[in-house]
C-alpha positions in Angstrom: 139.1 -44.4 -114.2 137.5 -44.0 -110.8 134.6 -42.0 -109.8 134.9 -38.6 -108.2 134.2 -40.1 -104.8 137.1 -42.6 -105.3 139.4 -39.8 -106.2 138.4 -37.7 -103.2 138.9 -40.8 -100.9 142.4 -41.4 -102.4 143.2 -37.7 -102.0 142.2 -37.8 -98.3 144.4 -40.9 -97.7 147.4 -39.1 -99.3 146.7 -36.0 -97.1 146.5 -38.1 -94.0 149.8 -39.9 -95.0 151.4 -36.4 -95.4 150.1 -35.3 -92.0 151.5 -38.4 -90.3 154.9 -37.9 -92.1 155.0 -34.2 -91.0 154.2 -35.3 -87.4 157.0 -37.9 -87.6 159.4 -35.3 -89.0 158.5 -32.9 -86.2 159.1 -35.6 -83.6 162.5 -36.5 -85.2 163.6 -32.9 -85.4 162.8 -32.4 -81.7 164.7 -35.5 -80.8 167.6 -34.4 -83.0 167.6 -31.0 -81.2 167.7 -32.7 -77.8 170.5 -35.0 -78.9 172.5 -32.0 -80.3 172.1 -30.2 -76.9 173.2 -33.4 -75.1 176.2 -33.7 -77.4 177.2 -30.0 -76.8 176.8 -30.5 -73.0 178.9 -33.7 -73.1 181.5 -32.0 -75.3 181.8 -29.1 -72.8 182.3 -31.6 -70.0 184.9 -33.5 -72.0 186.8 -30.3 -72.7 186.9 -29.5 -69.0 188.2 -33.0 -68.1 190.7 -32.9 -71.0 192.1 -29.7 -69.7 192.8 -31.4 -66.4 194.0 -34.7 -67.6 196.2 -33.5 -70.5 198.8 -32.0 -68.2 198.9 -35.1 -66.0 199.2 -37.4 -69.0 202.0 -35.3 -70.5 203.9 -35.4 -67.2 203.5 -39.2 -67.0 204.7 -39.5 -70.6 207.8 -37.3 -69.9 208.6 -39.4 -66.8 208.3 -42.6 -68.8 210.4 -41.4 -71.7 213.2 -40.2 -69.3 213.1 -43.5 -67.5 213.4 -45.4 -70.8 216.3 -43.3 -71.8 218.1 -44.1 -68.6 218.4 -40.5 -67.6 217.7 -39.5 -64.0 216.6 -35.9 -64.1 216.4 -33.8 -60.9 213.7 -31.3 -60.6 214.8 -27.7 -60.9 213.9 -25.3 -58.2 211.4 -22.7 -59.2 211.7 -19.0 -58.7 209.0 -17.6 -56.4 207.8 -14.0 -56.3 207.8 -14.3 -52.5 210.8 -15.8 -50.6 210.0 -18.9 -48.5 211.3 -19.0 -45.0 211.2 -22.7 -44.7 212.8 -25.7 -46.4 210.8 -27.3 -49.2 211.5 -30.7 -47.7 209.5 -29.7 -44.6 206.4 -29.7 -46.8 206.7 -33.4 -47.5 205.8 -34.2 -43.9 202.8 -31.8 -43.8 199.4 -33.5 -43.7 196.5 -31.5 -45.0 193.2 -31.5 -43.0 190.3 -33.2 -44.9 186.7 -32.3 -44.2 183.9 -34.7 -44.9 181.3 -33.5 -47.4 178.4 -34.9 -49.4 179.0 -36.1 -53.0 176.9 -33.2 -54.2 179.1 -30.7 -52.4 182.3 -32.4 -53.8 180.8 -32.2 -57.3 179.8 -28.6 -56.9 183.4 -27.7 -55.7 185.0 -29.7 -58.5 182.8 -28.2 -61.2 183.5 -24.7 -59.9 187.3 -25.3 -60.0 187.1 -26.7 -63.5 185.1 -23.6 -64.6 187.7 -21.2 -63.2 190.2 -20.0 -65.7 193.1 -20.0 -63.2 192.4 -23.3 -61.5 191.2 -25.5 -64.3 194.7 -26.4 -65.4 195.7 -27.8 -62.1 196.5 -31.5 -62.0 193.6 -33.8 -61.1 195.3 -34.8 -57.8 195.7 -31.1 -56.9 192.0 -30.5 -57.6 191.1 -33.5 -55.5 193.2 -32.2 -52.6 191.5 -28.8 -52.8 188.1 -30.4 -52.8 189.0 -32.6 -49.8 190.5 -29.6 -47.9 187.7 -27.1 -48.4 185.5 -26.6 -45.4 182.0 -25.2 -45.0 181.2 -21.8 -43.6 177.6 -20.6 -43.3 176.6 -17.0 -43.6 173.1 -15.6 -42.8 171.1 -13.3 -45.0 172.6 -9.7 -45.2 175.9 -10.9 -43.7 179.1 -9.4 -45.1 181.3 -12.2 -46.4 184.3 -10.2 -47.4 184.9 -6.4 -47.7 186.4 -4.3 -50.5 190.1 -4.0 -50.0 190.6 -7.2 -47.9 193.5 -9.4 -49.0 192.2 -12.3 -50.9 194.0 -15.4 -49.6 190.9 -17.7 -49.7 188.9 -19.3 -52.5 185.1 -19.4 -52.0 182.6 -21.7 -53.7 179.1 -20.5 -53.1 175.9 -22.3 -52.4 173.3 -19.6 -52.3 173.4 -16.1 -53.8 175.4 -13.0 -52.9 175.3 -9.4 -54.1 178.5 -7.5 -55.0 178.9 -3.8 -54.2 181.7 -1.4 -54.7 182.1 1.6 -52.4 178.5 1.1 -51.2 177.0 1.0 -54.7 175.0 -2.1 -55.6 175.8 -3.1 -59.2 172.7 -3.4 -61.4 172.3 -6.5 -63.5 172.4 -10.2 -62.8 176.0 -10.6 -64.1 177.4 -9.0 -61.0 175.6 -11.4 -58.7 177.3 -14.7 -57.8 175.1 -17.8 -57.6 175.7 -21.4 -56.6 178.8 -23.0 -57.8 180.8 -19.9 -58.8 184.3 -19.4 -57.7 185.7 -16.0 -56.7 189.2 -15.3 -55.5 192.1 -12.8 -55.7 192.1 -9.5 -54.0 188.6 -8.3 -53.4 187.4 -5.2 -55.1 183.8 -5.5 -54.0 181.8 -6.1 -50.9 180.0 -9.5 -50.9 176.8 -9.7 -49.0 174.5 -12.7 -48.7 171.1 -12.5 -50.4 169.8 -15.9 -49.3 170.6 -18.1 -46.3 
């Protein structure tokens, strides 16, 4: 049997081992939390891209299966809420204007479209065309971008911050402010005024 001093020394060693293990556990838990956050972020990104790619993949599979079966299917004409005054064949000769933009702007626009409930189900090629065709417009501070009651025929992706008002009342709360990368569309029920340049 050891002396009291030997026992105290052994106890101190065990306490130090426990402290080191606790520190290691804390580090590993922190690393695990960071990896969980990364997994969640990547899962969200994957869900966004799946929602875009799934319709395109299904369409390709349908085309392949109909080709394999030897059936030649013609597309059915859709019913539109508004009558068109031109022949749909005329659209095949239309070239859309493309506007150059930085990779960061392209990513911002694409992310905004994929975050929008109405636009995220477009085919990837359609999203790419929208990104390519969007053009920049700059507004200064306190400029009115669009007024309440205006017909909403445009889609905006913001870089900067705007305030939303309805019948001259500024809405309290940050959820009624739009910040960078948010899409707004449809008929406008609010005034949108620039907060930042």
